[in-house]
C-alpha positions in Angstrom: -95.2 -3.1 21.9 -96.3 0.0 19.4 -93.1 1.9 21.1 -90.8 -0.8 19.9 -92.5 -0.7 16.1 -92.3 2.9 15.7 -88.5 3.1 16.8 -88.3 0.4 14.3 -90.3 1.7 11.0 -88.3 4.9 12.4 -84.8 3.6 11.4 -86.1 1.7 8.9 -87.5 4.4 6.8 -84.4 6.1 6.8 -82.7 3.7 4.5 -82.8 5.1 0.9 -85.3 3.6 -1.5 -84.6 2.8 -5.1 -87.4 3.3 -7.2 -88.8 0.9 -9.4 -91.6 0.9 -11.8 -93.5 -3.0 -12.5 -93.9 -3.3 -8.3 -93.5 -7.4 -8.3 -90.5 -7.4 -10.8 -88.1 -5.4 -8.4 -89.4 -7.4 -5.2 -88.6 -10.7 -7.2 -85.2 -9.0 -8.2 -84.5 -7.8 -4.8 -85.2 -11.6 -3.4 -83.5 -13.7 -5.9 -80.6 -11.5 -6.8 -79.9 -9.9 -3.9 -80.9 -11.4 -0.8 -81.0 -15.2 -1.4 -78.1 -14.8 -3.6 -75.9 -13.7 -0.5 -76.8 -15.8 1.9 -80.0 -14.3 3.4 -82.3 -16.5 5.1 -85.7 -15.9 6.6 -86.9 -12.9 4.7 -90.0 -11.1 5.1 -92.1 -8.5 2.6 -93.3 -5.7 4.5 -95.9 -3.2 3.1 -98.7 -1.1 3.7 -102.2 -1.8 3.5 -102.3 0.5 0.1 -99.8 -1.2 -1.8 -100.9 -4.4 -0.1 -104.5 -4.0 -1.7 -102.5 -3.0 -4.9 -100.8 -6.4 -5.4 -103.0 -8.2 -4.0 -105.3 -7.1 -7.0 -102.8 -7.9 -9.5 -103.4 -10.8 -12.0 -100.7 -12.0 -14.3 -101.3 -12.9 -18.0 -103.2 -16.1 -17.1 -105.7 -14.2 -15.2 -104.0 -15.5 -11.8 -103.8 -13.2 -8.7 -99.7 -12.8 -8.1 -99.6 -13.2 -4.0 -100.2 -16.8 -3.3 -102.2 -18.6 -0.5 -99.7 -20.0 2.1 -100.7 -22.9 3.6 -98.4 -22.6 6.5 -98.8 -19.0 7.8 -102.8 -18.8 6.6 -103.8 -14.9 7.2 -100.3 -14.3 5.2 -100.0 -13.9 1.3 -96.3 -14.5 -0.4 -94.7 -13.5 -3.4 -92.0 -16.4 -4.1 -92.6 -18.0 -0.8 -91.7 -15.0 0.8 -94.3 -13.6 3.6 -96.2 -10.4 3.2 -96.0 -8.1 6.5 -99.1 -5.6 6.2 -98.4 -2.5 8.6 -101.0 0.2 8.8 -100.3 3.2 6.2 -99.2 5.3 8.9 -96.7 3.4 10.2 -95.0 3.5 6.7 -96.0 5.9 4.3 -96.1 6.0 0.3 -95.3 3.0 -1.8 -92.6 2.0 0.1 -91.4 -1.8 0.6 -88.7 -3.7 2.5 -87.7 -6.6 1.8 -85.2 -9.0 3.3 -83.8 -10.5 6.8 -85.6 -7.7 8.7 -84.4 -9.5 12.5 -80.0 -9.0 10.8 -81.2 -5.7 9.7 -82.4 -3.8 13.0 -81.5 -4.6 16.5 -83.5 -3.1 19.1 -81.5 -2.8 22.3 -83.5 -3.0 25.5 -81.8 -2.1 28.9 -84.4 -4.1 30.7 -83.6 -1.8 33.7 -86.4 1.1 34.7 -85.1 4.3 36.6 -86.8 5.6 39.0 -86.4 8.7 40.7 -87.7 11.8 42.6 -87.3 15.0 40.8 -87.6 18.8 42.0 -91.3 19.7 40.1 -91.2 23.3 39.5 -89.7 24.3 42.5 -93.2 23.6 44.3 -92.9 19.7 45.2 -91.2 16.6 43.9 -92.3 13.7 41.6 -91.5 10.9 40.9 -90.0 9.7 37.0 -90.0 6.5 35.6 -87.6 6.2 32.7 -86.9 3.1 30.3 -83.8 2.9 28.2 -84.2 1.8 24.4 -82.8 2.2 20.9 -83.1 0.9 18.1 -80.5 0.9 15.2 -79.3 -0.6 12.1 -76.8 -3.2 11.9 -76.5 -4.5 8.8 -78.5 -2.7 6.1 -77.0 -5.0 2.8 -79.9 -7.5 4.7 -82.3 -5.6 3.9 -83.8 -3.6 0.3 -85.9 -0.4 0.7 -88.3 -0.1 -2.3 -90.0 2.5 -3.8 -92.6 1.2 -6.3 -94.6 3.1 -8.7 -97.3 1.1 -10.3 -98.5 2.2 -13.7 -102.0 2.8 -14.3 -103.7 -0.4 -17.1 -104.6 0.8 -19.9 -108.7 0.4 -21.1 -109.7 -2.0 -23.1 -111.0 -1.5 -26.6 
């Protein structure tokens, strides 16, 4: 599973990110204007733990937290009903966020075959080697949006 996740994250990281200020507004724009309007369903927001912490502590003008609790998937939070999935900072660096139908965007090709053969090893003997063939490709770039968020520093209250 870790290998599959790394293949998928490596492919997602090749997408060109648009830079946006304001955080949540850019995510909502991607959801409402670019994805739902084009018929994409089963949307997900993928963030790293640092961005999640920043989003989780943001409040609106009424003092309510921006991220909403979801009743269906209790450990997850949501923005406009779209679940926010958190990955470690080591897998997704910086303030990059992926918004979209990830299952439509990325395909993981697993040949489900193992290649096992005896190979000559440094001319001193033979060894048994195993190879598993996997690949990952972006199949629909329009179904996921990469956004590089910039957060403004809060102004001190007088």
